[in-house]
Structures are given as C-alpha cells and as structure tokens.
C-alpha positions in Angstrom: 0.0 0.0 0.0 1.3 3.5 -0.9 2.3 5.4 2.2 -0.2 8.2 1.7 -3.0 5.6 1.2 -2.1 3.9 4.5 -2.0 7.2 6.4 -5.4 8.1 4.9 -6.7 4.7 6.1 -5.3 5.4 9.5 -7.0 8.8 9.6 -10.3 7.1 8.7 -10.0 4.6 11.4 -9.0 7.2 14.0 -12.1 9.2 13.1 -14.3 6.1 13.6 -12.6 5.2 16.9 -12.9 8.8 18.4 -16.7 8.8 18.1 -16.5 6.4 21.1 -19.8 4.9 20.0 -18.3 1.4 20.2 -15.3 -0.2 21.9 -12.1 0.4 19.9 -11.4 -3.3 19.4 -14.8 -3.7 17.8 -14.2 -0.6 15.6 -10.9 -2.0 14.4 -12.3 -5.5 13.7 -15.2 -4.0 11.7 -12.8 -1.9 9.7 -10.7 -4.9 8.8 -13.8 -6.9 7.8 -14.9 -4.0 5.5 -11.4 -3.8 4.0 -10.4 -7.5 3.5 -7.6 -6.6 1.1 -5.4 -5.3 3.8 -2.2 -7.2 4.4 -0.9 -8.2 7.8 1.6 -5.3 8.0 -1.1 -2.8 7.0 -3.4 -4.2 9.7 -0.7 -3.9 12.3 0.1 -0.3 11.4 -3.6 0.7 11.4 -4.3 -1.0 14.8 -1.2 0.3 16.5 -1.7 3.8 15.1 -5.3 4.1 16.5 -4.3 2.6 19.8 -1.4 5.1 20.1 -3.8 7.9 19.4 -6.2 6.7 22.2 -3.3 6.3 24.7 -1.9 9.8 24.0 -5.1 11.6 23.1 -4.6 14.7 25.3 -1.0 15.2 24.1 -1.9 14.7 20.4 -5.0 17.0 20.9 -2.5 19.6 22.2 -0.1 19.2 19.2 -2.6 18.8 16.4 -3.9 22.4 16.1 -0.5 23.7 15.1 -0.6 21.5 11.9 -2.7 21.7 8.7 -5.2 19.5 7.0 -8.0 17.4 8.6 -7.7 16.8 12.3 -7.9 13.0 12.0 -5.0 13.0 9.5 -2.8 15.0 12.0 -3.7 12.7 14.8 -2.9 9.7 12.6 0.5 11.1 11.6 1.3 11.6 15.3 0.1 8.1 16.2 2.0 6.4 13.4 5.2 8.3 14.2 5.0 7.6 17.9 4.3 3.9 17.3 7.3 3.7 15.0 9.4 5.4 17.7 8.3 2.9 20.4 9.1 0.0 18.0 12.6 1.4 17.5 13.2 1.8 21.2 12.3 -1.9 21.8 15.3 -2.9 19.8 17.5 0.1 20.8 16.5 1.9 24.1 18.7 4.8 23.1 16.9 5.4 19.8 15.0 8.7 19.8 12.9 8.1 16.6 12.0 5.2 14.5 12.6 4.9 10.7 10.7 7.8 9.1 11.3 7.0 5.4 7.9 5.3 4.9 6.1 8.1 6.8 7.9 10.9 4.9 6.6 9.3 1.7 3.1 10.2 2.8 3.7 13.7 4.1 3.9 17.1 2.4 6.8 19.4 3.1 4.6 21.4 5.4 3.5 18.2 7.3 7.1 17.2 7.7 8.1 20.5 9.1 5.1 20.4 11.6 6.1 16.8 12.7 9.7 18.0 13.3 8.3 20.8 15.5 6.3 18.2 17.4 9.3 16.0 17.8 11.3 18.9 19.3 8.8 19.3 22.2 10.4 18.4 25.5 8.5 16.3 28.1 9.6 18.8 30.8 7.8 21.6 28.9 4.4 19.8 28.8 1.6 20.2 31.3 1.0 17.3 33.6 -2.3 16.4 31.7 -0.4 16.1 28.5 2.1 13.7 30.1 -0.3 11.4 31.9 -3.1 11.5 29.2 -5.8 10.6 31.7 -9.2 12.1 32.4 -9.0 14.3 35.5 -11.6 12.2 37.5 -9.2 9.2 37.2 -6.0 11.0 38.2 -6.9 11.7 41.9 -7.8 8.1 42.9 -4.7 6.8 41.2 -2.4 9.3 42.9 -4.0 8.6 46.3 -3.4 4.9 46.0 0.0 4.9 44.2 1.9 8.0 45.6 5.3 8.1 44.0 4.4 5.1 41.9 1.8 7.1 40.0 4.2 8.0 37.1 5.6 4.4 36.7 2.0 3.2 36.5 1.1 5.9 33.9 4.1 4.7 31.9 3.0 1.0 32.2 -0.6 1.8 31.2 0.6 3.7 28.1 2.4 0.7 26.8 0.9 -2.3 24.9 0.3 -5.4 26.9 2.4 -8.6 26.5 0.8 -11.7 25.1 0.3 -14.3 27.9 -0.8 -17.9 27.3 -2.3 -20.4 29.7 -1.3 -24.0 29.2 -4.3 -26.3 29.5 -3.2 -28.5 32.5 -5.8 -31.0 31.6 -4.0 -31.9 28.4 -0.4 -30.8 28.6 2.6 -29.7 30.7 4.0 -26.3 30.5 7.7 -27.2 29.7 6.6 -29.5 26.8 4.4 -26.8 25.3 7.1 -24.2 25.7 9.5 -26.4 23.9 7.0 -27.1 21.1 6.2 -23.5 20.4 9.9 -22.7 20.5 10.3 -25.0 17.5 7.8 -22.8 15.7 10.1 -19.8 16.4 7.9 -18.5 19.1 10.0 -17.4 22.1 8.5 -17.4 25.5 9.3 -17.4 29.2 7.3 -18.9 32.1 5.2 -16.4 34.0 6.6 -15.5 37.4 3.4 -16.2 39.4 0.9 -18.4 37.5 1.9 -22.0 37.3 0.1 -22.3 34.0 1.4 -19.3 32.1 3.8 -18.5 29.3 4.7 -14.9 28.3 5.4 -14.8 24.6 7.8 -12.4 22.9 6.1 -10.3 20.2 2.6 -11.0 18.9 2.8 -14.1 16.7 -0.2 -15.6 14.9 -1.5 -18.5 17.1 -4.7 -19.6 15.4 -3.0 -22.2 13.2 -0.4 -23.3 15.7 -0.9 -27.1 16.5 -0.8 -26.4 20.2 -3.6 -23.9 19.8 -5.7 -26.0 17.5 -5.7 -29.0 19.9 -6.5 -26.9 22.9 -3.2 -27.0 24.7 -3.0 -23.2 25.0 -5.4 -20.3 25.4 -4.6 -16.6 25.4 -5.1 -15.3 28.9 -3.4 -12.6 31.0 -1.4 -13.9 33.9 -3.5 -11.9 36.3 -6.7 -13.5 35.0 -5.1 -16.9 35.5 -4.4 -16.0 39.2 -8.1 -15.2 39.7 -9.0 -18.7 38.6 -6.2 -20.1 40.8 -7.7 -18.3 43.9 -10.9 -20.2 43.4 -8.9 -23.5 43.9 -11.7 -25.6 42.2 -11.2 -29.3 42.9 -12.2 -32.6 41.4 -15.8 -33.5 41.8 -17.0 -30.1 43.1 -20.0 -28.0 42.1 -18.6 -24.7 40.9 -20.1 -21.5 39.4 -18.4 -18.9 37.2 -21.1 -16.2 37.7 -20.1 -13.7 35.0 -18.4 -16.1 32.6 -18.3 -13.9 29.5 -16.2 -15.6 26.8 -15.1 -18.2 29.3 -11.4 -17.7 29.8 -11.6 -18.3 33.6 -14.2 -21.0 33.1 -11.8 -23.0 31.1 -9.0 -22.6 33.7 -11.4 -23.7 36.4 -12.5 -26.7 34.4 -8.9 -27.8 33.9 -8.3 -27.5 37.7 -11.3 -29.7 38.3 -9.8 -32.3 35.8 -13.1 -32.2 33.9 -15.0 -33.7 36.8 -17.9 -32.4 38.9 -20.1 -29.7 37.4 -19.1 -26.2 36.3 -21.8 -23.7 35.5 -20.8 -20.8 33.2 -23.5 -18.1 33.8 -23.8 -14.8 31.9 -26.5 -12.4 31.0 -25.2 -12.3 27.4 -25.8 -15.3 25.2 -23.7 -13.7 22.6 -20.6 -13.7 24.9 -21.3 -17.3 25.9 -21.4 -18.2 22.2 -17.7 -17.2 22.0 -17.0 -19.9 24.6 -18.3 -22.7 22.4 -15.2 -23.2 20.1 -12.8 -22.7 23.0 -14.7 -25.3 25.0 -14.6 -27.7 22.1 -10.8 -27.4 21.9 -10.3 -27.6 25.6 -11.4 -31.3 26.1 -13.6 -30.3 29.0 -16.9 -32.2 29.5 -18.0 -30.7 32.8 -18.8 -27.2 31.7 -22.5 -26.1 31.4 -22.9 -22.7 29.8 -26.3 -21.0 30.5 -27.6 -17.5 29.7 -29.5 -15.9 32.6 -31.9 -13.0 32.6 -30.3 -11.3 35.7 -28.6 -12.2 39.0 -31.9 -13.3 40.5 -32.8 -15.7 37.7 -34.7 -18.9 38.6 -31.7 -21.0 37.6 -29.7 -19.3 40.4 -32.4 -19.8 43.0 -32.5 -23.5 42.3 -28.8 -23.8 43.1 -28.9 -21.9 46.4 -26.9 -23.5 49.1 -25.6 -26.3 46.8 -22.3 -24.9 45.4 -18.8 -25.5 46.6 -17.1 -22.5 44.9 -18.3 -19.3 43.2 -16.3 -16.9 41.1 -17.9 -13.5 40.6 -15.8 -11.8 37.9 -18.1 -8.7 38.1 -18.8 -6.3 35.3 -16.6 -3.3 35.9 -15.0 -0.2 34.4 -12.2 -2.3 33.0 -9.7 0.4 33.9 -7.1 -2.2 34.8 -6.9 -3.1 31.1 -5.9 0.3 29.7 -2.9 -1.3 28.1 -5.2 -3.3 25.9 -8.3 -1.0 25.9 -7.0 2.6 26.1 -10.4 3.9 24.9 -12.0 2.9 28.2 -10.6 5.9 30.0 -12.5 8.1 27.6 -15.6 6.0 27.4 -16.1 5.6 31.2 -17.3 8.4 33.6 -18.0 8.9 37.3 -21.8 8.6 36.5 -21.2 5.2 34.8 -19.2 4.1 37.8 -22.1 4.8 40.2 -24.3 2.4 38.1 -21.6 -0.2 38.0 -20.9 -0.3 41.8 -24.7 -0.8 42.4 -24.7 -3.7 40.0 -21.5 -5.2 41.5 -23.0 -5.1 45.0 -26.2 -6.7 43.8 -24.4 -9.5 41.9 -22.2 -10.3 44.8 -25.2 -10.4 47.1 -27.1 -12.9 44.8 -24.1 -15.1 44.1 -23.3 -15.5 47.8 -26.6 -17.4 48.2 -25.3 -20.2 46.1 -22.6 -21.2 48.6 -23.0 -24.2 50.8 -21.4 -24.1 54.3 -17.7 -24.2 54.0 -17.9 -23.0 50.4 -15.5 -20.4 48.9 -16.6 -17.1 47.3 -14.2 -15.0 45.1 -15.2 -11.5 44.0 -13.0 -10.1 41.3 -12.7 -7.1 38.9 -10.2 -5.8 36.3 -10.5 -2.3 37.8 -8.0 -0.3 39.8 -10.6 1.9 41.5 -11.3 1.3 45.2 -15.0 2.0 44.9 -15.3 -1.1 42.7 -12.9 -3.2 44.8 -12.2 -2.7 48.5 -15.4 -0.7 49.1 -17.6 -3.5 47.6 -15.7 -6.2 49.5 -15.7 -4.4 52.9 -19.5 -3.6 52.6 -20.2 -7.2 51.9 -18.1 -8.4 54.8 -19.9 -6.0 57.1 -23.3 -7.1 56.0 -22.6 -10.8 56.0 -20.8 -12.1 59.1 -21.5 -15.6 58.0 -18.8 -15.1 55.4 -15.3 -15.1 56.8 -12.7 -13.1 54.8 -9.6 -15.1 53.9 -6.2 -13.7 53.3 -5.6 -13.8 49.6 -1.9 -13.8 50.1 -2.1 -16.9 52.4 -4.3 -18.7 49.8 -1.9 -18.0 47.0 1.1 -19.1 49.2 -0.6 -22.4 50.0 -1.0 -22.8 46.2 2.8 -22.3 45.9 2.6 -19.0 44.1 6.0 -17.3 44.3 6.2 -14.1 46.4 2.5 -14.3 47.0 2.5 -11.5 49.6 3.8 -9.0 47.0 0.6 -9.5 44.9 -1.6 -8.4 47.8 -2.6 -5.4 49.9 -5.2 -4.5 52.6 -6.1 -5.9 56.0 -3.9 -6.0 59.1 -1.3 -8.2 57.4 -1.4 -6.3 54.1 -2.4 -9.5 52.3 -6.2 -9.4 52.5 -6.8 -8.7 48.8 -5.2 -9.7 45.5 -4.2 -6.3 44.0 -2.3 -6.4 40.7 -0.8 -3.4 39.0 0.7 -3.2 35.5 3.8 -1.3 36.6 4.6 -3.7 39.5 3.4 -7.1 38.3 3.4 -6.8 34.5 -0.2 -8.0 34.4 -3.4 -6.1 33.8 -4.8 -4.4 36.9 -6.9 -6.9 38.9 -8.5 -7.1 42.3 -9.9 -10.1 44.2 -11.4 -10.8 47.6 -12.0 -14.2 49.1 -14.4 -15.5 51.7 -15.4 -18.8 53.2 -19.0 -19.5 54.3 -19.1 -20.6 57.9 -19.9 -24.3 58.4 
C-alpha cells in the first residue's frame, strides 16, 4: 500500500474510533472486515496507530492544532510516528525516533516541518495532563493509591500489553508446550506467578499453531489466571463462574477440576457465551455447562442456592485495569457510569453468595484499579454478611505455591487481604480479588 493511502486509512480509522460509540477493538475489527484486502503489515500499522492515538489523546490534541489539514490526519500522523518510535526503542533503548522514510513518503513538506516541530517538544515543557493522558476524574484516585508510583503506573498503562498464554493443564505440561512453540520460532518465558502461564515475545499468529488447534494453550493474561487459581476448584465439586463472558476463567477452572464435577458458566449475554463454544470444544472439558441468565436473581440461580462449593464473581466493571489493551475505556467511562456499576456489582455479589454451601468459597474479582469497585464493595459485603469469613488472599496463594504471593496483595492487618495487581509492578493487567469462606 502506498504510504499516503495507508495514512489516509489510519485517519479514517482514527475518526471512527474517536466517536467512542463502540469499543475500539470492535471498531478496528469491523474496519478490517470491511477492508479485507489489507495485508498483515497494514493491519498492524492501522491498529497500532489508532491505539497510540487513544493512549496519547490529550498530548496529540494539544499538538494537532498547530498542523494543517484534517484533524484526523494530523492525529494519525502523530500516532503512526510515535508507534514507530516505540518500536525502534524496543530494539534500541537509546533510539530517539524510528525509521521515518515510509512516513515521509506520505507527508507534504509542510507536514514534515510540523512533525519535526512536534518531535522537538520536550517532556519537561508539557503540562501534567499532556504527560499522563488521563481524564482528571481518574487522576486523583490513582495518585491517592500509588503515591510516588503514579508515574511508573502511567508509563506502564501507556504501553501495549504482552501476550500471555495459559497452558491447559488437563492436556499438557508447561515445559513441553514451551519447547513445542519454540520449534515454531515463538520465544516465551514462564510467567513469574501463574503455574500455567507462558509470556510470549512479540505477537505471533497463534490460530493455526498445532498447540492452539488441539486446545493445549489459550490466550489469557497472567492476572486472570491468578483469579482462577484463587478459586482453587477441585475434582468432583460444584462450581459456578457467575459472570463467565467468553469463558477464559471458566476453562481454567474446568482444567483445575480435571473435567470432573459440574461447572456452571453463567452470563446475561448469550452472545458472549457463544464465544466460549469453540474454545470449549478445543479444551477437552466435558464438565462445563454454559447458561444464559436474565439477571442475577434468575430462577436457575435460585434452584442452586446452598448447593455450590465455589463461586467466582468476575463482576462487570469499568475495566480500567486493562488500559494497556483497551485505552479507549478511559475516555468512554465516567463517574456517573461508575455509580451504576458499583450498584450492579454489589447486587451481583449479594445474589451469588446465596449459592454457597457451608464451607464454600466465594471470590469477588474485577479488572478495575478503583477502590470503589474493589475494596469498598468487599468491605461492605463483609460487614453485611458475618456468616462469610474473609480469607487472606496472600495466604491462599502461598498455599498454592505462588512465588512471592504477599507482593501480589494489599489491605487488611497483614497487608495480604486482597489480591491487588498493577501493570507497573506485576506486569499484568490491573486486577482485584477478595476471598471469603462461608461458615460451616
């Protein structure tokens, strides 16, 4: 594709994404379906450009007015250039800029002069908002929690996420799978905390890999794997994944159960559960029972009250722990939307707790970094339900032989009450989990 045609396509995709009418990943996928002639390199350039624009939106909005031409084109030029710079720094940390020959082929002399002026801007000369690129309502709670670690977290959230795989322990062992994918020229390292994880170098195509086709691996962030590990589902038990979605944690739970017992995958979206079907077919699991429910008080839930050994509530949340993958969320969420979410989270946790039999384990989890979705929900539930005894997440993970388990946790007298993962500290998405056991 000619450089100018690619930049024009990037500008078109940026314009579509910045309406914020749909999630950015859905916008990108739709664009690729509508433009099937795009090659792999063009797709990568388009996706990375639009995600860079979303990550650095306030900075680019500040720089764009000094240029000429349509705003979306100026944003696309900045996004493409910054993406190329980041790619260059991965191979050479001292590199200031990436190769600009391709980009220059798309730019007029005036655009090249403007880009050079933008390149000359020093970080120290920028306002704080142009450096952190976060909405103001999100800045205060992050600074309050992180203190001096605020800027390292900002840097971590502004980078793309690594590709983590979960080895299906029902079928395979991690060392063998790692050796197999290495023969396909896919480099990986074992994840530092999850016993099932591999962190892959780069973003290779996996769909035709034999290990993927036969269900030996699934794409899943290490933090998400740790949530499933906290449930500690065992052979022969009755287990519920209350907000199963596309089933990543469901599959991990089923493997832990060695495909025995009964594992219910509940969700209010039948469409999301449909995405579980091909993954379930590859997994080799026969104990999973997906079911769409109308709401958290559905009759199917009532019939299981007091019968379940373990419940995972991966609650609908703001998703602000996943900004590395979904940078549009910081612009699509709002304090008003958070108020609605926290009410829903409390209601779901309340209903799901009724499922537990005496001695059963309840895990509440989100992929948010905000206390009102996390500690506040957990503490309110503990106060209202003395029949549920809080467990130390750090102790649970240590018993499961997770390395340096205490460093993954915060809160409570011992500082290990809750699982609390941060991108800058743990190189996972941002996750929270609280664990309780129902009194016998």
